[in-house]
C-alpha positions as CSV (number, residue, x, y, z in Angstrom):
1,M,20.7,16.8,-54.5
2,G,19.8,13.8,-52.4
3,G,17.9,16.2,-50.3
4,G,20.8,16.9,-48.0
5,S,24.3,18.4,-47.7
6,Y,26.6,15.5,-47.0
7,F,24.0,12.7,-46.4
8,P,20.6,12.4,-48.1
9,R,17.5,13.7,-46.3
10,G,16.2,11.2,-43.9
11,F,19.3,9.0,-43.9
12,D,19.6,6.8,-40.9
13,F,23.1,7.0,-39.7
14,A,22.9,3.6,-38.0
15,E,22.9,2.2,-41.5
16,T,26.5,3.0,-41.9
17,Q,27.3,0.6,-39.1
18,V,25.8,-2.4,-41.0
19,E,28.6,-4.6,-42.4
20,G,29.0,-3.9,-46.1
21,A,26.5,-1.0,-46.2
22,G,28.8,2.0,-46.6
23,Q,27.7,5.6,-46.7
24,P,25.5,7.1,-49.5
25,W,27.3,9.2,-52.2
26,T,24.2,10.9,-53.5
27,A,23.9,14.1,-51.4
28,T,24.9,17.6,-52.6
29,T,28.6,17.6,-51.6
30,W,29.5,14.3,-53.2
31,T,27.5,15.1,-56.4
32,L,29.2,18.5,-56.8
33,T,32.6,17.0,-56.1
34,T,32.2,14.3,-58.8
35,L,31.0,16.8,-61.4
36,R,34.0,19.1,-60.6
37,E,36.5,16.2,-60.7
38,W,35.1,15.2,-64.1
39,G,35.8,18.7,-65.5
40,L,32.3,19.9,-65.8
41,D,32.2,23.7,-66.8
42,A,30.9,25.6,-63.8
43,A,29.0,27.8,-66.1
44,T,26.6,24.8,-66.6
45,L,25.6,25.2,-62.9
46,E,25.2,29.0,-62.9
47,G,23.2,30.1,-59.9
48,T,23.9,26.9,-57.9
49,A,26.3,28.6,-55.4
50,A,23.6,31.2,-54.5
51,L,20.9,28.6,-54.3
52,L,23.1,26.5,-51.8
53,A,23.9,29.7,-49.8
54,A,20.2,30.4,-49.5
55,N,18.8,26.9,-49.0
56,S,21.4,24.4,-47.8
57,R,22.6,23.8,-44.2
58,W,25.0,21.2,-42.8
59,D,23.9,18.0,-41.1
60,Y,26.2,19.2,-38.3
61,D,24.7,21.9,-36.2
62,D,22.6,23.3,-39.2
63,L,25.6,25.5,-40.2
64,P,25.5,27.5,-43.4
65,Y,26.7,25.5,-46.4
66,W,29.5,27.6,-47.7
67,G,30.9,28.3,-44.3
68,G,31.8,24.6,-43.8
69,E,31.5,22.5,-40.6
70,V,34.1,20.7,-38.5
71,D,35.1,17.8,-40.6
72,C,38.2,18.7,-42.6
73,C,37.5,16.2,-45.5
74,I,34.0,17.7,-45.9
75,N,35.4,21.2,-45.6
76,A,37.9,20.5,-48.2
77,M,35.4,19.4,-50.8
78,T,33.3,22.4,-49.9
79,L,36.3,24.7,-50.4
80,A,37.1,23.2,-53.8
81,N,33.5,23.1,-54.9
82,G,32.9,26.7,-53.8
83,A,35.9,28.0,-55.6
84,W,34.8,26.1,-58.7
85,L,31.3,27.6,-58.5
86,G,32.4,31.1,-57.6
87,A,31.1,31.0,-54.0
88,D,32.8,33.2,-51.4
89,V,34.8,30.6,-49.4
90,G,37.7,32.8,-48.4
91,E,36.9,32.4,-44.7
92,L,36.6,28.7,-45.0
93,A,40.1,28.6,-46.6
94,R,41.5,30.3,-43.5
95,W,40.0,27.5,-41.4
96,F,42.7,25.0,-42.8
97,P,45.9,26.6,-41.5
98,E,44.2,27.1,-38.2
99,H,43.3,23.5,-37.8
100,R,46.3,21.8,-39.0
101,L,47.8,19.5,-36.3
102,A,51.3,19.7,-34.9
103,D,52.6,16.7,-36.8
104,G,51.8,18.5,-40.1
105,G,48.6,17.1,-41.4
106,W,44.9,17.0,-40.5
107,N,42.4,14.6,-38.9
108,C,38.7,14.7,-39.3
109,E,38.4,13.5,-35.7
110,W,40.2,16.5,-34.2
111,V,36.9,17.6,-32.8
112,E,36.8,14.4,-30.8
113,G,40.2,15.1,-29.4
114,S,42.6,13.3,-31.9
115,T,46.0,14.9,-32.1
116,R,47.5,12.7,-34.7
117,S,47.0,13.3,-38.4
118,S,45.4,10.8,-40.7
119,F,46.5,9.7,-44.2
120,H,42.9,9.9,-45.5
121,S,42.1,13.3,-44.0
122,T,45.4,14.8,-44.9
123,L,45.2,13.8,-48.5
124,N,41.5,15.0,-48.8
125,T,42.5,18.3,-47.3
126,L,45.4,18.7,-49.6
127,K,43.3,18.1,-52.7
128,G,40.7,20.6,-51.6
129,V,43.3,23.3,-50.7
130,L,45.1,22.8,-54.1
131,S,41.9,23.2,-56.0
132,Y,41.2,26.4,-54.2
133,E,44.7,27.7,-54.9
134,K,44.4,26.9,-58.6
135,A,41.1,28.7,-58.7
136,T,42.0,31.8,-56.6
137,G,45.8,32.0,-56.2
138,G,45.5,31.3,-52.4
139,F,47.4,33.1,-49.8
140,P,50.8,32.5,-48.1
141,E,49.4,30.8,-44.9
142,L,47.5,28.4,-46.9
143,L,50.4,27.5,-49.2
144,A,52.6,26.9,-46.1
145,A,49.9,24.7,-44.6
146,R,49.7,22.7,-47.9
147,H,53.4,22.2,-48.1
148,A,53.4,21.0,-44.5
149,G,50.7,18.5,-45.2
150,E,52.6,17.3,-48.2
151,E,55.6,16.8,-46.0
152,Y,53.6,14.7,-43.5
153,L,52.9,12.1,-46.3
154,L,56.3,12.4,-47.9
155,E,58.1,11.7,-44.7
156,R,56.1,8.5,-44.6
157,R,56.8,7.8,-48.2
158,L,53.0,7.7,-48.8
159,L,52.8,4.1,-47.4
160,H,54.4,3.8,-43.9
161,R,54.1,4.7,-40.3
162,L,56.7,7.2,-39.3
163,S,57.2,5.8,-35.8
164,T,57.9,2.2,-36.9
165,G,58.4,2.2,-40.6
166,E,55.7,-0.5,-41.0
167,P,53.1,-0.3,-43.8
168,V,50.3,1.9,-42.7
169,A,47.6,-0.5,-43.9
170,S,46.7,-2.8,-46.8
171,W,44.2,-0.2,-48.1
172,A,47.0,2.1,-49.2
173,Q,48.0,-0.4,-51.9
174,H,44.5,-1.3,-53.1
175,F,43.0,0.6,-56.0
176,A,39.4,1.5,-56.6
177,Y,37.5,4.1,-58.6
178,P,35.8,6.4,-57.7
179,F,38.4,7.4,-55.1
180,R,35.7,8.8,-52.8
181,W,37.5,9.9,-49.5
182,I,39.6,6.6,-49.4
183,Y,43.4,7.0,-49.4
184,S,45.5,5.0,-51.8
185,A,49.0,5.2,-53.3
186,L,47.4,6.0,-56.6
187,N,45.1,8.7,-55.2
188,A,48.1,10.3,-53.4
189,V,50.5,10.1,-56.3
190,D,47.9,11.7,-58.6
191,Y,47.7,14.5,-56.0
192,F,51.5,15.0,-55.9
193,R,51.5,15.1,-59.7
194,S,49.0,17.8,-59.8
195,A,50.7,19.8,-57.0
196,A,54.1,19.5,-58.7
197,L,52.8,20.7,-62.0
198,H,51.0,23.7,-60.3
199,D,54.2,24.5,-58.3
200,G,56.6,23.9,-61.2
201,T,58.6,21.4,-59.3
202,A,60.1,18.1,-60.1
203,P,58.7,14.8,-58.6
204,D,59.9,14.3,-55.0
205,P,62.2,11.2,-54.8
206,R,60.3,10.0,-51.8
207,L,57.4,9.1,-54.0
208,A,59.5,6.3,-55.6
209,E,58.1,3.4,-53.5
210,A,54.5,4.5,-54.2
211,I,55.2,4.7,-57.9
212,E,56.5,1.2,-57.8
213,V,53.4,0.0,-56.1
214,I,51.4,1.5,-58.9
215,R,53.6,0.0,-61.5
216,A,53.5,-3.4,-60.0
217,A,49.6,-3.3,-60.2
218,R,49.7,-2.7,-64.0
219,Q,48.7,-5.8,-66.0
220,E,50.5,-7.1,-69.0
221,D,48.0,-5.4,-71.3
222,G,48.7,-2.1,-69.7
223,T,45.5,-1.9,-67.6
224,W,44.7,-1.7,-64.0
225,I,42.2,-3.9,-62.3
226,Q,39.3,-2.6,-60.2
227,E,40.2,-4.2,-56.8
228,R,37.2,-3.2,-54.8
229,R,34.1,-1.0,-54.6
230,H,33.5,1.5,-51.9
231,P,29.9,0.4,-50.8
232,G,27.0,2.8,-50.5
233,L,24.1,4.2,-52.5
234,A,25.2,6.0,-55.8
235,W,23.3,7.7,-58.6
236,F,24.8,5.1,-60.9
237,E,27.8,2.8,-61.1
238,I,30.7,4.9,-62.6
239,D,33.3,2.2,-63.3
240,V,33.5,-1.6,-63.9
241,P,32.9,-4.3,-61.4
242,V,35.6,-5.7,-59.2
243,G,38.1,-7.9,-61.1
244,E,37.7,-6.2,-64.4
245,P,40.1,-3.8,-66.2
246,S,39.2,-0.3,-65.1
247,P,39.3,2.6,-67.7
248,W,39.5,5.1,-64.9
249,L,42.3,3.5,-62.9
250,T,44.1,2.9,-66.1
251,F,43.9,6.5,-67.0
252,Y,45.2,7.6,-63.6
253,G,47.9,4.9,-63.4
254,T,49.1,5.6,-67.0
255,R,49.3,9.3,-66.3
256,A,51.1,8.9,-63.0
257,L,53.8,6.7,-64.5
258,A,54.3,8.9,-67.5
259,W,54.7,11.9,-65.3
260,W,57.3,10.1,-63.1
261,D,59.2,8.4,-65.9
262,D,59.3,11.5,-68.1
263,A,60.9,13.4,-65.3
264,R,63.4,10.8,-64.6
């Protein structure tokens, strides 16, 4: 798909540095992630896992596809997609507890020496790990790592720096669909809803501020507005243009508030 694992074949990485260009979303990993998140029956793609094992390698170091590479966001999508398609990703699952940082979360730039977790990387990792647990049952070390990553975000109330209490950045309160790899309060609350339902736990009270950010963005007619687009080549536009009521954001926002309000 797209002729590549994470980037399409022949993609010029310098293009991502051009203002407003963004990255492409048409390669194998992004295509599989989208189909999985939409709920496609994996049986529809029977044989895909074996074909990828035989024919697909990573852009990074030409590594085997289902073994993952070094980026935790990429590995998390691969973990979730592999579990969905029935690939053997057990060794990749064990990569995540081993690469969790001391502050509790993950950072895709750990290989460059980063020792501080990232909101984006931690959320993407948690989403992949939870998907794997749902499909396979997981194992104790992975569950402990997931809960530690959740605590990293909850300590920061999903929106703030732990050191100063200041807002982490404006992007946390701006909503766009598809979520891609970008962190937002809505994307994060949707994860915590899914995790709580899986674990059989009540909503954590530290989600309250993020919930109110979501509530404040709801329009009088009950919809949420597409606030931006994540630029980059896509197979087709999935949602509405910027400034219009988004069916997808309205679905996620309505579901998040209903889960929270029903529990209260």
